[in-house]
C-alpha positions as CSV (number, residue, x, y, z in Angstrom):
1,M,17.0,-1.0,23.3
2,I,17.0,2.5,22.7
3,R,14.4,4.8,24.5
4,G,13.6,8.1,25.0
5,I,16.3,10.0,23.0
6,T,16.2,12.8,20.3
7,F,18.9,12.0,17.4
8,T,19.1,15.3,15.1
9,Q,21.6,16.9,12.4
10,Y,23.5,14.2,11.6
11,A,25.4,14.2,8.5
12,Y,24.9,10.7,6.9
13,R,22.5,8.6,9.2
14,A,21.9,8.9,13.2
15,L,21.2,4.9,13.6
16,E,22.8,2.0,11.8
17,V,22.6,-1.9,12.9
18,E,24.8,-3.8,10.6
19,G,24.5,-7.3,9.5
20,K,25.0,-9.4,6.5
21,E,22.6,-8.7,3.6
22,P,21.2,-11.0,1.0
23,V,22.8,-10.6,-2.6
24,G,20.3,-12.8,-5.0
25,L,17.2,-15.1,-3.9
26,S,18.5,-16.2,-0.4
27,D,17.3,-18.9,2.2
28,P,16.4,-16.6,5.2
29,A,18.3,-18.8,7.5
30,T,21.2,-17.3,6.1
31,Y,21.0,-13.9,7.1
32,G,19.2,-11.3,9.5
33,N,21.0,-13.3,12.4
34,D,23.7,-11.4,13.2
35,V,22.1,-8.7,15.4
36,T,18.4,-9.6,16.4
37,G,15.4,-8.1,18.7
38,T,16.9,-4.5,18.2
39,T,14.2,-2.2,19.6
40,L,13.9,1.4,19.4
41,E,10.8,3.2,21.6
42,N,9.9,7.2,21.9
43,L,12.8,8.3,19.8
44,T,12.8,11.6,17.7
45,V,15.0,11.5,14.4
46,S,15.2,14.2,12.3
47,Y,17.2,16.4,9.8
48,C,19.6,13.7,8.9
49,S,21.3,14.7,5.3
50,R,20.3,10.9,3.9
51,V,18.2,8.6,6.4
52,A,17.4,8.5,9.8
53,G,18.3,5.0,10.1
54,Y,19.7,1.7,8.5
55,F,18.3,-1.2,10.1
56,R,19.2,-5.2,9.6
57,G,18.2,-8.1,11.9
58,D,15.1,-10.3,12.7
59,R,12.9,-9.1,15.4
60,L,13.1,-5.2,15.0
61,T,10.9,-3.2,16.9
62,V,10.3,0.6,15.9
63,R,7.5,1.9,18.3
64,H,6.2,5.4,19.1
65,C,9.0,7.5,17.4
66,L,8.7,10.6,15.1
67,I,10.9,10.0,12.0
68,S,10.8,13.5,10.3
69,D,12.7,15.9,8.1
70,T,15.4,13.8,6.3
71,R,16.6,14.3,2.9
72,T,15.9,10.6,1.5
73,E,14.1,8.1,3.2
74,G,12.8,7.7,6.6
75,I,14.1,4.6,7.7
76,Y,15.4,1.4,5.7
77,V,14.3,-2.3,6.7
78,I,16.9,-4.7,5.2
79,G,17.3,-8.5,5.0
80,S,15.0,-9.0,8.2
81,A,12.4,-11.2,9.8
82,D,9.4,-10.8,11.5
83,C,10.2,-6.8,12.2
84,L,7.4,-4.9,14.1
85,L,6.6,-0.9,13.2
86,E,3.5,0.5,15.1
87,K,2.6,3.8,16.1
88,N,5.0,5.9,14.7
89,I,5.0,9.3,13.2
90,F,6.9,9.5,9.5
91,R,6.8,13.0,8.0
92,R,8.4,14.9,5.4
93,N,10.8,12.7,3.7
94,N,12.7,13.6,0.9
95,I,13.2,17.1,2.2
96,Q,15.9,18.0,-0.6
97,Q,13.2,17.0,-3.3
98,I,15.7,14.6,-5.0
99,T,14.4,13.4,-8.5
100,G,15.7,10.2,-10.2
101,Y,15.8,8.4,-6.8
102,F,13.1,6.4,-5.2
103,P,12.4,7.8,-1.8
104,A,10.2,6.0,1.1
105,A,9.0,7.3,4.6
106,V,9.7,3.6,5.3
107,K,11.7,1.3,3.0
108,I,11.2,-2.7,3.8
109,F,13.8,-3.8,1.6
110,N,15.5,-7.1,0.0
111,Q,13.6,-10.2,1.1
112,C,12.2,-9.3,4.5
113,Y,9.6,-12.1,5.7
114,R,6.6,-10.8,8.0
115,T,6.7,-7.4,8.4
116,T,4.3,-5.9,10.2
117,C,3.3,-2.1,10.3
118,R,0.7,-0.9,12.2
119,D,-1.0,1.9,13.6
120,N,1.1,4.2,12.0
121,L,0.9,7.7,10.4
122,V,2.8,8.8,7.2
123,Q,2.1,12.3,6.4
124,D,3.4,15.2,4.3
125,Q,5.2,13.4,1.9
126,P,4.6,15.2,-1.5
127,Y,8.2,14.5,-3.1
128,S,8.2,10.7,-1.2
129,N,6.5,7.1,-1.2
130,G,4.7,6.0,1.9
131,I,5.5,2.7,3.3
132,W,7.0,0.6,0.4
133,Y,8.0,-2.9,0.6
134,D,10.2,-3.2,-2.2
135,V,12.1,-6.4,-3.6
136,G,11.7,-9.7,-2.5
137,N,9.2,-9.5,0.4
138,V,7.1,-12.2,1.6
139,D,3.8,-12.1,3.6
140,G,3.8,-8.4,4.6
141,V,1.3,-7.3,6.9
142,F,-0.1,-3.4,6.6
143,I,-3.0,-2.5,8.8
144,N,-4.6,0.3,10.7
145,N,-2.1,2.9,9.2
146,R,-2.9,6.4,7.9
147,V,-1.3,7.7,5.0
148,E,-1.7,10.9,3.5
149,N,-0.2,13.5,1.0
150,A,2.3,10.9,-0.5
151,L,3.2,9.6,-3.8
152,D,2.5,6.1,-3.1
153,G,0.8,5.3,0.2
154,F,1.1,1.7,0.5
155,F,3.8,0.2,-2.0
156,F,4.5,-3.3,-2.5
157,E,6.7,-4.1,-5.3
158,I,8.6,-7.3,-6.6
159,S,7.3,-9.4,-3.6
160,K,5.1,-12.2,-2.6
161,G,2.1,-12.0,-0.2
162,A,0.7,-9.1,1.4
163,I,-2.1,-8.1,3.4
164,C,-3.3,-4.7,3.2
165,A,-6.7,-4.0,5.6
166,G,-8.1,-1.5,7.6
167,N,-6.2,1.7,6.5
168,V,-7.1,5.1,5.5
169,F,-5.5,6.7,2.4
170,V,-5.9,10.7,1.8
171,N,-4.6,12.5,-1.1
172,C,-2.1,10.2,-2.7
173,D,-0.9,9.4,-6.4
174,H,-1.6,6.0,-5.7
175,G,-3.2,4.9,-2.2
176,V,-2.4,1.4,-3.0
177,R,-0.1,0.1,-5.4
178,A,1.2,-3.6,-6.0
179,L,4.0,-3.9,-9.0
180,N,5.0,-7.0,-10.5
181,S,3.9,-8.8,-7.4
182,S,1.6,-11.8,-6.3
183,N,-1.4,-12.3,-3.8
184,V,-1.6,-8.7,-2.3
185,R,-5.1,-9.0,-0.6
186,V,-6.5,-5.6,0.1
187,Y,-9.6,-5.7,2.5
188,H,-11.3,-2.8,4.3
189,N,-9.7,0.2,3.1
190,T,-10.7,3.9,3.1
191,L,-9.3,5.7,0.0
192,V,-10.0,9.7,-0.3
193,N,-9.1,11.5,-3.8
194,C,-6.4,8.6,-4.7
195,D,-6.7,5.2,-6.3
196,A,-5.9,1.7,-6.3
197,S,-3.3,0.4,-8.9
198,F,-2.3,-3.1,-9.8
199,E,0.3,-3.4,-12.2
200,R,2.5,-5.7,-14.1
201,T,5.3,-5.8,-16.8
202,E,7.7,-7.5,-18.7
203,R,10.6,-6.9,-16.1
204,S,12.3,-10.3,-15.5
205,A,15.4,-11.7,-14.1
206,V,17.3,-11.6,-17.4
207,A,19.3,-8.6,-18.3
208,D,17.4,-6.3,-15.5
209,H,18.8,-2.9,-14.9
210,F,18.7,-3.8,-11.1
211,G,20.6,-6.9,-11.7
212,W,18.9,-9.9,-9.4
213,H,16.3,-8.0,-7.7
214,P,13.5,-9.8,-10.0
215,S,14.3,-12.7,-9.0
216,T,13.5,-12.4,-5.7
217,G,9.8,-12.2,-6.7
218,P,7.0,-13.9,-8.7
219,D,8.0,-14.8,-12.0
220,V,6.3,-12.8,-15.1
221,D,3.8,-15.1,-15.4
222,K,3.0,-15.7,-11.8
223,R,1.9,-11.8,-11.0
224,E,-1.6,-12.6,-10.1
225,G,-3.6,-13.9,-7.3
226,H,-4.5,-10.2,-5.9
227,V,-7.9,-9.3,-3.7
228,F,-9.6,-6.2,-4.0
229,A,-12.9,-6.2,-1.5
230,G,-14.5,-4.2,0.9
231,N,-13.0,-1.3,0.1
232,L,-14.4,2.2,0.2
233,L,-12.9,4.7,-2.7
234,A,-14.3,8.2,-2.4
235,A,-13.4,11.1,-4.8
236,D,-14.7,14.9,-4.7
237,A,-15.6,17.1,-7.6
238,G,-11.5,17.8,-8.5
239,F,-10.5,14.3,-9.0
240,N,-10.4,13.4,-12.5
241,K,-8.5,9.9,-12.4
242,P,-9.8,6.4,-12.7
243,L,-10.2,5.0,-8.8
244,L,-9.0,1.4,-9.8
245,R,-6.4,0.2,-12.0
246,F,-5.4,-3.3,-13.4
247,T,-2.6,-2.8,-16.1
248,Q,-0.1,-4.3,-17.8
249,T,2.5,-3.3,-20.3
250,K,2.1,-3.6,-24.2
251,A,4.9,-6.4,-24.5
252,L,2.7,-8.9,-22.1
253,C,-0.5,-8.3,-24.7
254,G,-1.4,-12.1,-25.9
255,K,1.0,-13.5,-23.4
256,L,-0.9,-12.9,-20.1
257,T,-4.4,-13.2,-20.4
258,R,-5.7,-13.8,-16.7
259,P,-6.9,-11.4,-14.8
260,Q,-4.3,-9.9,-11.8
261,V,-7.0,-9.9,-9.6
262,A,-8.7,-13.4,-8.0
263,Q,-11.5,-11.9,-6.2
264,L,-13.0,-8.4,-6.7
265,D,-16.4,-7.7,-5.2
266,G,-18.0,-5.8,-2.1
267,N,-16.2,-2.0,-2.7
268,V,-18.2,1.1,-2.6
269,Y,-17.0,4.0,-5.2
270,V,-18.2,7.3,-4.8
271,R,-17.6,10.4,-7.1
272,N,-19.0,14.1,-6.1
273,G,-20.2,15.8,-9.0
274,D,-20.8,14.9,-12.5
275,A,-18.7,11.9,-13.5
276,S,-20.4,10.9,-16.8
277,A,-17.1,11.9,-18.6
278,K,-14.6,10.3,-16.0
279,T,-13.4,6.4,-15.9
280,L,-14.0,4.8,-13.1
281,V,-11.8,1.5,-13.8
282,V,-9.0,0.8,-16.0
283,W,-8.9,-2.8,-17.1
284,S,-6.0,-4.9,-18.6
285,P,-6.0,-7.7,-20.1
286,A,-8.6,-6.8,-22.6
287,E,-9.3,-5.9,-26.5
288,G,-8.3,-2.6,-27.2
289,D,-4.8,-0.6,-27.6
290,N,-2.0,-1.7,-25.3
291,C,-4.5,-4.6,-24.3
292,T,-6.3,-2.3,-22.4
293,T,-9.9,-0.9,-21.7
294,E,-11.6,1.7,-19.6
295,F,-14.9,1.8,-18.2
296,K,-17.1,4.6,-16.9
297,S,-19.5,2.7,-14.6
298,L,-19.2,-1.3,-13.0
299,D,-21.7,-2.7,-16.1
300,G,-19.0,-2.9,-18.3
301,L,-16.8,-4.6,-16.1
302,R,-19.3,-7.1,-15.1
303,Q,-20.4,-8.0,-18.8
304,L,-16.6,-8.6,-19.2
305,H,-16.3,-10.6,-16.0
306,P,-19.3,-11.6,-14.6
307,E,-17.5,-13.1,-11.8
308,F,-16.3,-9.4,-10.3
309,E,-18.0,-6.8,-8.8
310,T,-21.4,-8.5,-7.9
311,H,-22.0,-6.8,-4.8
312,S,-20.2,-3.6,-5.6
313,Q,-21.6,-0.2,-5.8
314,Y,-21.1,3.1,-7.7
315,L,-22.5,6.4,-6.6
316,D,-21.8,8.9,-8.9
317,N,-23.0,12.7,-9.1
318,Y,-23.2,12.2,-5.3
319,Y,-23.9,15.1,-3.4
320,G,-24.8,13.8,0.5
321,S,-22.2,13.0,3.2
322,V,-19.9,9.9,3.0
323,F,-17.8,10.8,6.3
324,K,-18.6,12.6,9.4
325,S,-16.2,15.4,8.6
326,V,-13.6,15.8,5.7
327,E,-12.8,19.2,7.0
328,L,-11.6,17.7,10.2
329,G,-10.0,14.4,8.9
330,N,-12.4,12.5,10.5
331,Y,-13.0,9.6,7.8
332,E,-15.7,7.3,10.1
333,L,-18.3,6.6,7.7
334,N,-21.7,8.5,7.9
335,R,-24.4,6.6,9.0
336,A,-26.9,7.8,6.5
337,F,-24.3,6.7,3.7
338,P,-26.6,5.0,1.4
339,G,-23.5,2.8,0.5
340,S,-23.0,1.5,4.2
341,G,-24.5,-2.0,3.5
342,S,-21.7,-4.7,2.2
343,T,-21.1,-8.1,2.0
344,D,-18.8,-9.5,4.4
345,S,-16.1,-10.6,2.4
346,L,-13.1,-10.5,5.2
347,P,-11.6,-13.9,6.0
348,D,-11.3,-15.0,9.7
349,E,-7.8,-14.4,9.5
350,V,-7.9,-10.6,8.8
351,R,-10.8,-10.2,10.9
352,Q,-8.9,-11.3,13.8
353,L,-5.7,-8.9,12.5
354,L,-8.3,-5.8,13.1
355,D,-9.9,-7.2,16.3
356,W,-13.3,-6.6,14.2
357,S,-16.7,-8.3,14.5
358,K,-18.5,-10.1,11.4
359,Q,-21.0,-7.0,11.6
360,D,-18.0,-4.9,11.0
361,A,-16.9,-6.7,8.2
362,R,-20.4,-5.7,6.6
363,I,-19.2,-1.8,6.4
364,P,-17.1,-0.9,3.4
365,G,-13.7,1.0,4.4
366,A,-11.5,1.3,7.0
367,C,-13.6,3.9,9.3
368,L,-16.5,1.9,11.2
369,F,-19.2,3.4,12.8
370,H,-19.0,4.5,16.6
371,P,-21.7,4.6,19.2
């Protein structure tokens, strides 16, 4: 256990826990056991020329720490199981603004199992992703976090199974992003001026530029099974991008014809100002260039797939108050908001993780009414 220490101005990294890393798809029993149970609490780690720390080993806990002003990543969790990151602040990573490199405030890398990120604040990340589950991760849990001004807020890549619920994403390029992954379940998040994006490409374990990486995730034809339900996506008049995206590359046209998503319903979409010329949803696979089409309302999507967005709402040209105070960063839903009634699409498993009642689950987004 390391507690209550400030680490600053280290030439490479402040902290490292060594251990075996899997190379290629591996049995989780064969790694993560060299050092177990590392606990970091109430630390400040800042101004490292690369990362604050590299951590290997099962049952890592990082709690009540400030990770700030690092040249690339904040922290790396590598080849570990049952790790917990909670109530931390991650800010200003990749302060050198390196390009051609893929940094994140937190990178959970290479076949980590059941990593939970809960109640963290990620902010001031214009040159960095937020929290990125990258390559071979299984059953990630991402709940009650807040991510502001990042590239991708929650990023789940080449991995299998995640719950992303009860989070707030503000002014990110993508609030939620799933790439070449399967079974990412996204429930009751609030996204403000950022989209949710589900993507798949032809990238496979054959002749990949990163070698064995794709072999640790789902096969190309298994990148599906996602859920997007009960979310609130709100955009001001200056936000012109689509709010929801399901895309696949042209090489997959005619090969992958099933939707990436298994459940899509109970969401509320809001645009301030005139939205008549703005795309709401990008959808693939479909007829059209690159087997992709665009919808400016939910009606077109419902015609193409009547099983989706049955109970969802789209409030365009909306000038009312959605939240208590955007200026103060209070994204609790305004009681007078007309989209506040929703269907309960939240499984018991997720409701228990969030400690919500069944009535709570009828309110879209992450920020519930308070007395």
